[in-house]
C-alpha positions as CSV (number, residue, x, y, z in Angstrom):
1,M,-30.7,4.8,10.4
2,A,-28.1,7.3,9.4
3,K,-25.1,5.8,7.7
4,M,-21.7,6.8,6.7
5,P,-20.9,6.4,3.0
6,I,-19.1,3.3,1.7
7,D,-17.5,3.2,-1.7
8,N,-18.4,-0.2,-3.2
9,S,-15.6,0.1,-5.7
10,K,-13.2,-0.5,-2.8
11,I,-14.6,-4.1,-2.4
12,P,-12.7,-6.6,-4.4
13,S,-14.5,-8.6,-7.1
14,Y,-13.7,-12.0,-5.4
15,V,-15.5,-10.7,-2.2
16,T,-18.5,-9.6,-4.2
17,H,-18.4,-13.0,-6.0
18,V,-19.0,-14.8,-2.6
19,T,-21.7,-12.4,-1.4
20,N,-23.5,-12.7,-4.7
21,I,-23.5,-16.5,-4.6
22,L,-24.9,-16.4,-1.0
23,E,-27.7,-14.1,-2.0
24,A,-28.5,-15.9,-5.2
25,S,-28.8,-19.1,-3.1
26,G,-31.5,-17.4,-1.0
27,F,-29.3,-16.5,2.0
28,E,-28.5,-13.2,3.7
29,S,-25.0,-11.9,3.3
30,F,-23.1,-9.1,5.1
31,L,-19.6,-7.9,5.3
32,V,-18.9,-7.7,9.0
33,G,-16.3,-6.4,11.5
34,G,-13.1,-4.7,10.8
35,C,-13.4,-4.6,7.0
36,V,-16.6,-2.5,7.3
37,R,-14.9,-0.2,9.8
38,D,-11.9,0.2,7.4
39,L,-14.2,0.9,4.5
40,I,-15.9,3.7,6.4
41,I,-12.6,5.4,7.4
42,D,-11.2,4.8,3.9
43,R,-8.5,2.4,5.1
44,E,-7.7,-0.7,3.1
45,P,-9.0,-3.8,4.9
46,K,-6.5,-6.5,5.5
47,D,-9.1,-9.2,5.8
48,W,-12.6,-9.6,4.4
49,D,-15.1,-11.4,6.7
50,I,-18.6,-12.3,5.7
51,T,-21.5,-13.4,8.0
52,T,-24.6,-15.1,6.8
53,N,-27.6,-17.2,8.0
54,A,-26.3,-20.1,5.9
55,K,-24.9,-23.0,8.0
56,P,-21.5,-24.6,7.4
57,E,-22.8,-27.6,5.6
58,E,-24.8,-25.3,3.2
59,L,-21.7,-23.1,2.6
60,M,-19.5,-26.1,1.7
61,K,-22.1,-27.2,-0.9
62,M,-22.4,-23.7,-2.3
63,F,-18.7,-23.2,-3.1
64,E,-16.3,-25.5,-5.0
65,K,-13.3,-25.2,-2.7
66,T,-13.6,-24.6,1.0
67,I,-11.8,-25.3,4.3
68,Y,-13.7,-26.1,7.5
69,E,-11.4,-27.1,10.3
70,N,-12.8,-25.4,13.4
71,N,-15.6,-25.6,16.0
72,Y,-16.9,-22.1,15.5
73,G,-18.7,-22.4,12.1
74,T,-16.2,-20.4,10.1
75,V,-15.8,-21.7,6.6
76,A,-12.9,-20.5,4.5
77,V,-14.0,-20.0,0.9
78,C,-11.2,-20.3,-1.6
79,I,-11.5,-18.2,-4.7
80,P,-8.8,-18.8,-7.3
81,I,-6.9,-15.6,-8.0
82,D,-7.8,-15.9,-11.7
83,N,-11.5,-16.4,-10.6
84,K,-11.6,-19.7,-12.6
85,V,-13.5,-21.9,-10.2
86,T,-12.7,-25.6,-10.6
87,H,-14.5,-28.7,-9.4
88,E,-12.2,-30.1,-6.7
89,T,-12.5,-31.7,-3.3
90,T,-13.3,-29.5,-0.3
91,D,-10.3,-31.0,1.5
92,L,-7.7,-28.4,0.6
93,N,-4.0,-28.8,1.6
94,V,-2.3,-25.6,0.6
95,T,1.2,-26.2,-0.7
96,Q,3.6,-24.3,-2.9
97,E,2.5,-26.4,-5.8
98,T,-1.2,-25.6,-5.5
99,P,-2.8,-22.6,-7.2
100,K,-3.0,-19.3,-5.2
101,Y,-6.4,-18.4,-3.7
102,N,-8.1,-15.4,-2.2
103,I,-9.4,-16.7,1.1
104,I,-12.7,-15.3,2.4
105,E,-13.9,-16.4,5.9
106,V,-17.7,-16.9,6.0
107,T,-19.3,-17.4,9.4
108,P,-22.9,-18.2,10.2
109,Y,-24.7,-15.8,12.6
110,R,-23.7,-17.1,16.1
111,I,-24.8,-17.0,19.7
112,E,-21.9,-17.9,22.0
113,A,-22.2,-19.5,25.5
114,K,-20.0,-18.8,28.5
115,Y,-16.2,-18.5,28.1
116,S,-14.8,-20.7,30.9
117,D,-11.2,-20.3,29.8
118,F,-11.4,-16.5,29.0
119,R,-10.4,-17.4,25.4
120,H,-13.0,-19.6,23.7
121,P,-16.8,-20.0,24.0
122,D,-17.8,-23.3,25.7
123,A,-20.3,-23.8,22.9
124,V,-21.4,-22.0,19.7
125,K,-25.1,-21.9,18.7
126,F,-26.0,-20.8,15.2
127,S,-28.7,-18.1,14.8
128,N,-30.9,-16.8,12.0
129,N,-30.6,-13.2,13.2
130,I,-27.7,-10.8,12.4
131,E,-28.5,-9.0,15.6
132,D,-27.4,-12.0,17.7
133,D,-24.1,-12.1,15.8
134,L,-23.3,-8.4,16.3
135,K,-24.0,-8.3,20.0
136,R,-21.1,-10.8,20.6
137,R,-18.6,-8.5,18.9
138,D,-15.8,-6.9,20.9
139,F,-16.0,-3.1,20.1
140,T,-18.7,-0.9,18.6
141,I,-16.5,0.1,15.7
142,N,-16.3,-3.6,14.8
143,A,-20.0,-4.4,15.4
144,L,-21.0,-3.2,12.0
145,A,-22.5,-5.2,9.1
146,Y,-22.8,-4.0,5.5
147,N,-24.8,-5.4,2.6
148,Q,-23.3,-3.8,-0.5
149,N,-26.2,-4.7,-2.9
150,K,-28.7,-2.8,-0.7
151,G,-26.2,-0.2,0.6
152,Q,-27.4,-1.2,4.1
153,I,-25.3,-0.7,7.2
154,I,-26.6,-2.4,10.4
155,D,-25.3,-0.5,13.4
156,L,-26.9,-1.5,16.7
157,Y,-24.3,0.0,19.0
158,K,-23.6,3.4,17.5
159,G,-20.3,2.2,16.0
160,Q,-20.5,4.9,13.3
161,E,-20.7,7.6,15.9
162,D,-17.6,6.1,17.7
163,I,-15.7,6.0,14.4
164,K,-16.6,9.6,13.8
165,D,-15.5,10.5,17.3
166,K,-12.4,8.2,17.1
167,V,-13.3,6.2,20.2
168,I,-12.9,2.6,21.0
169,R,-15.8,1.4,23.2
170,A,-16.7,-2.2,24.1
171,V,-20.1,-3.6,23.0
172,G,-22.3,-3.7,26.1
173,D,-20.6,-4.3,29.4
174,P,-16.8,-4.1,28.8
175,S,-16.0,-6.5,31.7
176,D,-18.3,-9.1,30.1
177,R,-16.5,-8.7,26.8
178,F,-13.1,-9.1,28.4
179,N,-14.2,-12.1,30.5
180,E,-15.3,-13.7,27.3
181,D,-11.9,-13.2,25.6
182,A,-9.2,-11.5,27.6
183,L,-7.2,-10.9,24.4
184,R,-9.7,-8.2,23.6
185,M,-7.9,-5.9,26.1
186,L,-4.8,-6.1,24.0
187,R,-6.9,-5.6,20.8
188,A,-8.2,-2.3,22.3
189,V,-4.7,-1.0,22.7
190,R,-3.8,-2.3,19.2
191,F,-6.7,-0.5,17.6
192,S,-5.8,2.7,19.5
193,S,-2.2,2.5,18.1
194,E,-3.3,1.6,14.6
195,L,-6.2,4.0,14.2
196,N,-5.1,6.8,16.6
197,F,-8.4,6.4,18.4
198,A,-8.9,7.0,22.1
199,I,-10.2,4.2,24.4
200,S,-13.4,5.2,26.2
201,Y,-13.1,5.7,30.0
202,D,-15.4,2.8,31.0
203,T,-13.5,0.4,28.6
204,M,-10.1,1.5,30.1
205,E,-11.5,1.1,33.6
206,A,-12.6,-2.4,32.8
207,I,-9.2,-3.3,31.3
208,V,-7.5,-2.2,34.5
209,D,-9.9,-4.2,36.6
210,N,-9.5,-7.3,34.4
211,S,-5.8,-7.1,33.3
212,K,-4.8,-10.2,35.3
213,L,-7.0,-12.3,32.9
214,L,-4.3,-11.8,30.3
215,Q,-2.4,-14.6,32.1
216,N,-5.0,-17.0,30.6
217,I,-4.0,-16.2,27.1
218,S,-1.5,-18.2,25.1
219,S,1.9,-16.6,24.3
220,E,1.3,-16.9,20.6
221,R,-1.9,-14.9,20.7
222,I,-0.3,-12.3,22.9
223,R,2.7,-12.1,20.6
224,D,0.6,-11.6,17.5
225,E,-1.3,-8.6,19.0
226,F,1.9,-7.2,20.6
227,T,3.6,-7.4,17.2
228,K,0.8,-5.5,15.5
229,I,1.1,-2.8,18.1
230,I,4.9,-2.6,17.4
231,E,4.1,-2.5,13.7
232,S,1.5,0.3,14.0
233,K,2.0,3.9,13.2
234,N,2.1,4.8,16.8
235,P,3.7,2.0,18.8
236,T,4.9,4.3,21.5
237,Q,1.3,5.2,22.4
238,G,0.6,1.5,22.5
239,I,3.4,0.6,24.9
240,V,2.4,3.6,27.2
241,L,-1.2,2.3,27.2
242,L,-0.1,-1.2,28.0
243,Q,1.8,0.0,31.0
244,K,-0.9,2.4,32.3
245,L,-3.6,-0.2,31.9
246,G,-1.7,-2.8,33.8
247,L,-1.1,-5.1,30.8
248,L,2.6,-4.7,30.2
249,K,3.5,-6.5,33.4
250,Y,1.9,-9.6,32.0
251,I,3.7,-9.3,28.6
252,I,7.2,-7.8,29.1
253,P,7.6,-6.9,32.8
254,E,11.3,-6.3,32.1
255,L,10.4,-3.1,30.4
256,E,8.9,-1.7,33.5
257,E,12.2,-2.0,35.3
258,G,13.3,1.1,33.3
259,I,10.6,3.3,34.7
260,G,12.3,5.9,36.9
261,C,15.7,4.4,36.2
262,E,17.7,7.6,35.6
263,Q,20.8,7.4,33.4
264,G,22.5,10.7,33.9
265,G,25.3,12.0,31.6
266,A,24.0,12.7,28.1
267,H,20.7,11.1,28.9
268,I,17.9,13.4,30.0
269,Y,15.3,10.6,30.2
270,D,14.9,7.4,32.3
271,V,15.5,4.1,30.6
272,F,11.8,3.5,29.8
273,T,11.2,6.8,28.2
274,H,14.4,6.5,26.2
275,L,13.4,3.1,24.8
276,L,10.0,4.5,23.8
277,G,11.8,7.4,22.0
278,A,14.0,4.9,20.1
279,L,10.9,2.8,19.2
280,G,9.0,5.9,18.1
281,H,11.9,7.0,15.8
282,A,12.0,3.5,14.2
283,A,8.2,3.8,13.5
284,E,8.6,7.3,12.0
285,K,11.3,6.0,9.7
286,G,9.2,3.0,8.7
287,Y,11.8,0.5,9.9
288,S,11.2,-3.3,10.0
289,T,9.6,-5.1,12.8
290,E,13.0,-6.5,13.9
291,I,14.5,-3.0,14.1
292,R,11.5,-1.8,16.1
293,L,11.9,-4.7,18.6
294,A,15.6,-4.1,18.8
295,A,15.1,-0.4,19.4
296,L,12.6,-1.2,22.2
297,F,15.0,-3.7,23.8
298,H,18.5,-2.2,23.1
299,D,19.0,-0.7,26.6
300,I,16.6,-3.0,28.5
301,G,19.6,-4.3,30.4
302,K,20.6,-1.0,31.9
303,P,18.5,-1.2,35.1
304,R,20.2,-4.5,36.0
305,S,23.7,-3.2,35.2
306,R,23.5,0.3,36.7
307,R,26.3,1.2,39.1
308,T,27.4,4.5,40.7
309,G,30.7,5.7,39.1
310,T,33.6,7.4,40.8
311,K,32.1,10.9,40.1
312,K,28.6,9.9,41.3
313,E,27.6,9.3,37.8
314,Y,25.9,6.1,36.8
315,T,27.7,3.4,34.7
316,F,26.1,0.6,32.7
317,Y,29.0,-1.6,31.8
318,G,28.0,-4.7,30.0
319,H,24.3,-3.6,29.6
320,E,24.3,-4.7,26.0
321,V,25.3,-8.2,27.0
322,I,22.7,-8.4,29.8
323,G,20.1,-6.8,27.4
324,A,20.8,-9.3,24.7
325,R,20.2,-12.2,27.2
326,M,17.0,-10.5,28.4
327,A,15.8,-9.9,24.8
328,H,16.4,-13.6,24.0
329,I,14.3,-14.7,27.1
330,I,11.5,-12.3,26.3
331,M,11.2,-13.3,22.7
332,E,11.4,-17.0,23.4
333,R,8.7,-16.5,26.0
334,L,6.5,-14.9,23.4
335,K,7.3,-17.6,20.9
336,Y,8.9,-15.5,18.2
337,P,10.5,-17.3,15.3
338,K,14.2,-18.2,15.8
339,K,15.3,-16.1,12.9
340,T,13.7,-13.0,14.3
341,I,15.1,-13.7,17.8
342,D,18.6,-14.2,16.5
343,L,18.6,-10.9,14.5
344,V,17.1,-8.8,17.3
345,V,19.5,-10.3,19.9
346,S,22.5,-9.7,17.6
347,L,21.5,-6.0,17.1
348,V,21.0,-5.5,20.9
349,R,24.3,-7.2,21.7
350,N,26.3,-5.1,19.2
351,H,24.5,-1.8,19.3
352,M,27.3,-0.2,21.4
353,F,29.9,-0.8,18.7
354,F,29.8,2.6,16.9
355,S,30.7,4.9,19.8
356,D,33.8,6.7,18.8
357,T,35.0,7.0,15.2
358,E,38.4,8.2,16.4
359,Q,39.1,4.9,18.1
360,I,37.4,2.5,15.6
361,S,39.7,1.0,13.0
362,L,38.8,-0.5,9.7
363,S,39.8,-3.9,10.9
364,A,37.4,-3.5,13.8
365,V,34.6,-2.5,11.4
366,R,35.5,-5.6,9.3
367,R,35.1,-7.7,12.4
368,I,31.7,-6.3,13.3
369,V,30.5,-6.7,9.7
370,Q,31.6,-10.3,9.9
371,K,29.8,-10.7,13.2
372,V,26.4,-9.3,12.3
373,G,26.6,-10.1,8.6
374,K,26.7,-7.9,5.5
375,D,23.0,-8.2,5.2
376,H,22.4,-6.7,8.7
377,I,25.2,-4.1,9.2
378,W,23.0,-1.2,8.0
379,E,20.3,-2.4,10.4
380,L,22.8,-2.0,13.2
381,M,23.3,1.6,12.0
382,E,19.6,2.1,12.2
383,I,19.6,0.9,15.8
384,R,22.4,3.4,16.5
385,E,20.3,6.1,15.0
386,C,17.3,5.2,17.0
387,D,19.4,5.1,20.2
388,R,20.7,8.6,19.6
389,V,17.3,10.1,18.6
390,G,15.8,8.4,21.7
391,M,18.1,10.7,23.7
392,K,16.6,13.6,21.9
393,K,20.0,14.1,20.2
394,L,20.3,13.9,16.5
395,E,23.3,11.9,15.3
396,A,26.2,14.2,14.9
397,P,26.4,14.7,11.1
398,Y,30.1,14.2,10.7
399,R,30.2,11.1,13.0
400,L,27.3,9.5,11.1
401,R,28.9,10.2,7.8
402,K,32.1,8.7,9.1
403,Y,30.4,5.5,10.2
404,H,28.8,5.1,6.8
405,A,32.1,5.8,5.0
406,M,33.9,3.2,7.1
407,I,31.2,0.6,6.4
408,D,31.1,1.4,2.7
409,E,34.9,1.1,2.5
410,V,34.8,-2.3,4.2
411,L,31.9,-3.6,2.2
412,R,33.2,-2.6,-1.2
413,D,35.1,-5.4,-3.1
414,P,38.8,-4.7,-3.2
415,L,40.5,-4.7,-6.6
416,S,42.3,-8.1,-6.7
417,V,43.2,-11.0,-8.9
418,G,40.3,-12.8,-7.1
419,Q,38.0,-10.9,-9.3
420,L,39.3,-12.7,-12.4
421,A,37.3,-15.4,-14.1
422,I,40.3,-17.8,-13.8
423,D,42.8,-18.4,-10.9
424,G,46.1,-20.2,-10.2
425,E,44.4,-23.5,-10.1
426,V,43.3,-23.1,-13.8
427,L,46.8,-22.1,-14.8
428,I,48.2,-25.2,-13.2
429,K,45.6,-27.9,-14.0
430,E,44.3,-26.7,-17.3
431,L,47.2,-24.8,-18.8
432,G,50.0,-26.9,-17.4
433,M,51.9,-24.1,-15.7
434,K,54.2,-24.8,-12.8
435,P,53.6,-23.0,-9.5
436,S,56.0,-20.1,-9.4
437,R,56.4,-16.3,-9.1
438,R,55.5,-16.1,-12.9
439,M,51.9,-17.1,-12.1
440,G,51.5,-14.1,-9.9
441,W,52.9,-11.8,-12.5
442,I,50.6,-13.3,-15.2
443,L,47.5,-12.9,-13.0
444,H,48.3,-9.3,-12.2
445,A,48.9,-8.6,-15.9
446,L,45.5,-10.1,-16.7
447,L,44.0,-8.0,-14.0
448,E,45.3,-4.9,-15.7
449,E,43.6,-5.9,-18.9
450,V,40.3,-6.6,-17.1
451,L,40.4,-3.3,-15.2
452,D,40.9,-1.5,-18.5
453,D,38.2,-3.5,-20.2
454,P,35.9,-5.6,-18.0
455,K,34.4,-7.4,-21.0
456,K,37.7,-9.3,-21.3
457,N,37.0,-11.1,-17.9
458,T,36.0,-14.4,-19.5
459,V,37.5,-17.8,-19.0
460,E,38.2,-18.3,-22.7
461,Y,39.9,-14.9,-23.2
462,L,42.0,-15.0,-20.1
463,K,43.2,-18.6,-20.7
464,G,44.3,-17.6,-24.2
465,E,46.1,-14.4,-22.8
466,A,47.7,-16.4,-20.0
467,L,49.3,-18.8,-22.6
468,V,50.7,-15.8,-24.5
469,L,52.1,-14.2,-21.3
470,D,53.7,-17.4,-20.3
471,K,56.0,-17.2,-23.3
472,Y,57.5,-13.9,-22.0
473,E,60.9,-13.8,-20.4
474,D,61.0,-13.4,-16.6
475,N,62.1,-9.8,-16.8
476,K,59.4,-8.7,-19.2
477,L,56.8,-10.6,-17.4
478,R,57.9,-9.2,-14.0
479,E,57.7,-5.7,-15.5
480,L,54.2,-6.2,-16.7
481,G,53.1,-7.7,-13.3
482,E,54.6,-4.8,-11.3
483,K,53.1,-2.2,-13.6
484,A,49.7,-3.9,-13.1
485,K,50.1,-3.9,-9.3
486,D,50.9,-0.2,-9.3
487,L,47.8,0.5,-11.4
488,K,45.7,-1.6,-9.0
489,E,47.0,0.3,-6.0
490,K,46.3,3.6,-7.8
491,L,42.8,2.7,-8.7
492,E,42.2,1.3,-5.2
493,K,43.1,4.7,-3.7
494,E,40.9,6.5,-6.2
495,E,37.9,4.2,-5.2
496,I,38.4,4.8,-1.5
497,A,38.7,8.5,-2.2
498,K,35.3,8.4,-3.9
499,V,33.8,6.7,-0.9
500,H,35.1,9.4,1.4
501,A,33.9,12.1,-1.0
502,K,30.5,10.5,-1.2
503,H,30.1,10.8,2.6
504,N,32.0,14.1,2.8
505,V,34.6,12.8,5.3
506,K,38.3,12.9,5.5
507,K,40.5,9.8,5.3
């Protein structure tokens, strides 16, 4: 059988450790599934799966630390990262205090019975033949097994040919595979997005015919596959496939409301196409999952808010409010974590803030920074960028620079006595000073010293200097304080000028 080359040096030592122990114990051992596919296409595998003719009980005796908590025969073999195997119980409860392990899933060859719930086999029967295990796999590119010691690839369904041709094809009858596990339809789209492979015609046809079966799959499993599509290199292709194959309506039907929903004005695309463009830009820039989701959802409220304006142009007043509510409902339905939901909803709700720099004041920028948080204000700018590029309009250079300058100006710490290592409370409680104007003059005089030499900003030094200053007459102390305030204002202007120069904008 012809085989594609695999570089064994790409296989981690802890994986080889497991396969060697299996074979040394007299059992067969193969890397199987996605890791073999990834090795062939020179892509770093995310998971390493091994299949064998050893049974779960035999596996647990063979390795010193394992987890076996399922009905499908899969035993998680735990190899300490330092490869120092210790004699401990097989009952592993992973906590922050326990050592870190590389986890390898080892599964006996299996024959699976009917899938009554379209998710799980009704029963699992172990087999002694690798062929039985491979025929239950989802796609030909995943129905590959590899023995690294022999350099042997077992490929019963021409998976290597499909890898070469960049095709995703179901093993055997695709309808049978999707009736066994309806999530496989989403996996086909996910692999297409991740690998830039096409889905074969008969596999696509079967997905269309069986798309309704996705209703039998849990929200959590759908969310995980959908998120992987969003995180892929080509999530736009994934969303388009989901829609064309009839799957999107069972995941996020709200997105389909944007199909054919014209926007007019500066927008040349309907809402659906615009959202895809925004998502595509987020992927091109390598933005986070949250940014990609917010880009996909930022205008999702437009179809429900669209009205005809006075000049027969459409208006979408409040679409960001409606969209934020819709995003919250969608993400709760898909069981996303609360932290993720809160951030995405906040970005959708506030994405319209940066619209006209001539009307935005610094106080308004301060309010939006407080609203979305300092940690997320630049993510809001990324959504703004995705929005504009989704219109096939690059952000106007000056406007974008102006936005950044205003945010930088708001975020920078102002020069103030609040930066001192001591404050008025220290002067009163520790140095015995009485509350008065003199305290303000003293603090400003101390600030001048610190601005000149930041190393002086220590509690010990400033307390000593404060006691010296407190001996000055009012006139002298006031003079020092006013001089310090003037210096502070001068330096403040210089710092702001630097911010504007950095972004090449005018005040």
